[in-house]
N, C-alpha and C positions, 0 to 999 in steps of 0.2 A: 362931469362925472362920467366914467366909462359906462357903456350901456352892457347889462348882463348878457352873456351869450345866448343866442337864440331868439332875443327880443327884436322885433320888427318895428321901425318907426312907424308912427301913425300915419305920417304923410305917404310912406310907401304902401301900406296896407289900402289906403283910398284908391290907389292907382292900379291895384291888383285886381284880377279877376278872381272869384272864388276857388276855381280850379288850379289857378297859379300859388295859392297860399298853402304853407305847410299844413299838414293834419292838425296840429295843435292850435293854429290860427283859426281854421274853420270850425274846430270843437268850440272855440271861446265864442265866436260869432254866433254859433248856433244856440249855445247856452246863454247867451247874454240876456235875453228877456227873463229867463227863470232866475239868474243870479241876481238882477236888479230888483226882482219882485222879492226875493228872499231878504235882501238887504233892507226893503221898506217894511218887512214883516207881513207881507200879503201873499197872495198865491200868483202863480203864473197868470200873465193876461189872458184876456177872453181871446184875443186874435192868435196866440199860441197854443190854446187850448182847441180852437177850432180847427188849426192846421193839423194838430195831432189827431183829432178826431177824424178829419177827412182823409189823413194817410191811412187809418186803420180801416176806414170803410172801402177806401180803394184797394188795400191789401185783401180784404175779404171779398171784394167784388171779383178781383183777379183770381183768387182761389176758386170761387164758384163758377167762373167762366171756364177755367180750365179743367174743372170736374164735368161740367156740361159738355166740353168738347170730347172728353174722354168716353162719357157715356154715348154720345152719339157716334163717335167713330167705331166704338164695340158693336152698337147696333148696326150700323152701315156694313160692318165686315161680317156680321152674321148673316144680314140679308144676302149679302154677295154669296157667301159660302152656301146658303141655302139654295139660291138660284143655280149654282154649279151643280150641286147635288141633284135637284129636279131636272135640269137639263141633261145631266149624264145619264138619268133613268131613262129619258124619252129617245135620247141618241141609241141606247142600246136596245131599247125595244122597237123603234120605229125605223132606225137607220139614220145616220147624221143628215144625211142629204133630204131625207123625206121630212124631217122635222123642222117646223117653222119657228120663227121668232114669236109669233103670236101664241102658239101652242105652250111655248116656254113661259111666255108671260101669263097666260091663262093659268098654268100649273102653279105658279108662284102667287096668284091672286092680284096681279099688278096689271096696268095697261102696257101695250106693247112700247109706247114711247118712253115709259118709266124705265124698261130694261136697258135702254142706251145711256142711261145715267151711270151705269155699272160697266157696261160692255159695249165697243163700238160696232160689234157684229157678231153673228153666230160662230164665225171662225175663231173669234177671241175667245169665246166660251170653250170651245172645242180644243183650243190650244192651251188653255189653262188645265183642262182635264187631263190630256195627254202628256205634257210636259211634266206635271207634278207625278203622274203615274210612272213614267220612265225615270225620273230623278229619284224616286225612293227605291225602285228596283236596283238600279245602278249603285245607290249607297249601299245596299244589301250585298250585293256582289263585290264590291270593293272593300267593304268591311270584312267579309269572309276571307278574302285572299290575304288582306293584311293581318289578320288574327292567327294564321296557321301556315307553316311551311309544308306541311303534310297535304298533298293534292286531295286525299280522300276526305280528311278533316275539312278542308277548305269547301270542297263541293258539299259536304253534307251541311255545314253551315249556309250556305248559299240556298241551298234547296230548303231548309227550314225556315230561314227569314223571310226569302222572297215569296214562299207559298203564303205567309199571313199577309205579305204586302199586297200580292194577287188578289186575295179574298176582300181586302179593303178596296181595291181599286176595280172591283169586278166589271162596273160600267165601262170604265176606260178600256179594258182588256176586250171587252166584247166590241166596242167601237172600233179599236185597232183590227180585229179580226174581220168584222163585217164589212167595213169601209176602207180597208188597205189599199184598195185600187185607186179611191179617190185622194185619200191622203198622201199617198206616195208621189203623185203627181203636181202637188201644190208646193209652190216655194216656200211658203210659211211654215210648212211640216217638213222641211229637209231635215232637221235635226233628228227625225225619226229613224232614218236610215243609218244616221251617225251612232245613234245610242245603241240600236239593235246591233250593229257591227262590234261595239265595244262588248256587249253581252256575249256575242259568240266568240270574240278572241279570248275572254275571260274563261269561258267552258273549255274552249280547245287547248289553251294554254295548260290548264290543270290536268287534262286528260293526258297530254303529251308528256308532262313531267311524271303523272303516275306510270306511263309505258317505260320512261327511262329509268325510273327507279325500281321498276320490277313489281309495282303494286298492281297495275292493270295488265292486261293481256298485251303480249307484244303485236299480236296481230289485229288489234283494235282499229278500226277505221273511225278516226276521232270526229270528222265532220258528220258523218252519217249518225254516229252515236249522240253527238250534240243535237242534230235535228230531230231525231225520234224522242229524246228526252225532253226537248222544249216543248215539242207538241203534247206531249203528255202532261207536263207541268202547267202549261199554259191553257189547259182546257177550262172552259167556263166552270164556275164553282156551284151553279145550280144543282148538277147531279149530285154533289156532295150533300147539300142540304136535304135534297129529297131522300137519300138513303140514310140520313141520320147519323152521317159519320162526322167528326170533327176534323179540321185540317191538320192536327198533329197526328191523329190516327191514319189518315190518307198519307201522310209524309212518312210515317215509320214503315207503312207497307212498301211504299215506293222505294225507299232506301234500301229496305231489305232484299227487294226484288233486283234492285240496281246492283248491290255489291255481293250479294250471296246467290242469286238466280233463283231457278224453281227446281232445277235437277238435284237429285240426292247425290251427295258426294260419296265417291267409294271410300269404304273404310280401310 
C-alpha cells in the first residue's frame, strides 16, 4: 500500500535527531505521552507533569533574574551619575588638579577603592563631564543652524537653547574656564579644541551670512564679535541666580542688546 504523503517510516524516525525531523514529527513526539494517557482514559504521566512544572519554574526564574539585573543596572547607573555630579561640583569649587580621588569618594560616601569600580581615574570623570557638556552645546548649535536659513533666527535659537544647556552644565563650564591651561595640554582632552573650533565656525558662518545678506552691518568684525559674545554667554551662571533673574530673562535682554543695541534710533 502506498504511504500517505508526508508520513515518515518508523525506521527513518529512529535514525533522525530531533533537529532533523519536520515540525509535525517533533510535535507528535512531544505530545505522545499526553495522547497515550488520553487513550487510556487517564491523565498525563507524572514525568510529563514534572517536566512542564520544571519548565514553568525555569521561565519564572529567568524572568526574575532579568528583572534583578535591570534593577541592579539602574541602581549602578544612578550611583555613577551621582558620583559624576559630586565630582563636578568639587572640580568647579576646588579646581580639577587640586581635587583628589579620596575627596570625591568621601563626598559620595564610599571608599576610594570603590570609586575605581566605576572609573579608572580622575581624568575619566573629568572626561565624562566635559565631553557630555560640549556634546550638548554642539547639538544646540547644529539644531539651530538646521532649523533656519535666516542667520538672525539661527543665532537666536542657538543663544536660547545653549543658554539653558550652559546652566545645566555649570560645573563643566567652570572647569573648562578655570583649568583650561591643564586640559588643553593633555592628549586625552584634545577633542576640546576641536569642539570649540566647530562652535566658533558656526558663529562666524552665521555672522558672515548676515553681513552678505544685509542683515548685519557690513563693517562688522565677525571674529571679534564672536569672542565678545562668547565670553558674555559663557559667564558662570552664579550671578544670575544671585540676582534672581531667570535664564530666559537674561537671554531676552542679551538678544535685545545684540540686535537692537542701546542707542536710540533716529526717527
